[in-house]
C-alpha positions in Angstrom: -28.5 59.6 56.1 -26.7 58.6 52.9 -29.7 59.7 50.8 -29.9 63.0 52.6 -26.2 63.6 52.2 -26.3 62.9 48.4 -29.5 65.1 48.1 -27.6 68.0 49.7 -24.5 67.4 47.5 -26.7 67.4 44.3 -29.1 70.2 45.1 -27.2 72.6 47.2 -23.6 72.1 46.0 -24.4 71.0 42.4 -22.3 67.8 42.6 -22.9 65.4 39.8 -23.0 61.6 40.0 -19.7 61.2 38.2 -18.1 63.3 40.9 -19.2 60.9 43.6 -17.0 57.9 44.6 -19.1 55.2 46.3 -17.6 52.3 48.2 -19.3 49.4 50.0 -18.1 47.4 52.9 -19.8 44.1 53.3 -19.1 40.7 54.8 -18.4 37.6 52.7 -21.7 35.9 53.5 -23.7 38.8 52.1 -25.0 38.8 48.4 -23.0 41.5 46.6 -25.7 42.0 43.9 -28.4 42.4 46.5 -26.3 45.0 48.3 -25.6 46.9 45.2 -29.3 46.9 44.3 -30.2 48.2 47.8 -27.6 51.0 47.7 -28.4 51.9 44.1 -31.9 52.8 45.3 -30.5 54.9 48.2 -27.9 56.8 46.1 -30.3 57.3 43.2 -28.2 55.8 40.4 -27.2 52.3 39.3 -24.1 51.0 41.0 -22.0 48.6 39.0 -18.7 46.9 39.6 -17.1 49.5 37.4 -18.2 52.6 39.2 -17.8 51.5 42.9 -15.3 49.8 45.1 -16.2 46.9 47.3 -14.4 45.8 50.4 -15.3 42.3 51.4 -14.6 41.5 55.1 -13.9 38.0 56.1 -15.8 36.2 58.9 -19.3 36.6 60.2 -20.2 39.4 62.5 -23.1 39.1 64.9 -25.6 41.9 64.4 -24.1 43.1 61.1 -26.0 45.4 58.8 -27.8 43.3 56.2 -26.7 45.4 53.3 -23.3 46.4 54.6 -22.1 50.0 54.8 -21.9 52.7 52.1 -19.3 55.4 52.0 -19.7 58.4 49.8 -16.8 60.6 48.8 -16.6 63.6 46.5 -13.8 63.5 43.9 -11.6 66.6 44.2 -13.7 67.8 47.1 -11.2 70.3 48.6 -13.3 73.4 47.4 -16.5 71.7 48.7 -14.9 71.2 52.1 -14.0 74.8 52.3 -17.5 75.9 51.4 -19.0 73.6 54.1 -16.6 75.0 56.7 -17.6 78.5 55.7 -21.2 77.6 56.2 -20.5 76.0 59.6 -18.5 79.0 60.8 -21.2 81.4 59.5 -23.9 79.5 61.5 -21.7 79.4 64.6 -21.1 83.1 64.3 -24.8 83.8 64.1 -25.7 81.6 67.1 -26.1 83.5 70.4 -24.3 81.9 73.4 
């Protein structure tokens, strides 16, 4: 789902990598470098400690995701949000009830 979202941002809305803000949420018993490598492949560019934020959760959770969770945000995304709402409203307006 993350890869699809980033694909749409890049190819439909022309959002560049430097406009994306990536953050990871992982547990303390997970290897940070392994997680960064995994999510780098998913997002399509190299994640480093300089271009992402990492939130390390304490404790061990049963059934946790092995590579944590990835959050993707668009810097200064107000205009993008308006475009997305316009598309949604246009689709809803075209849908017969």
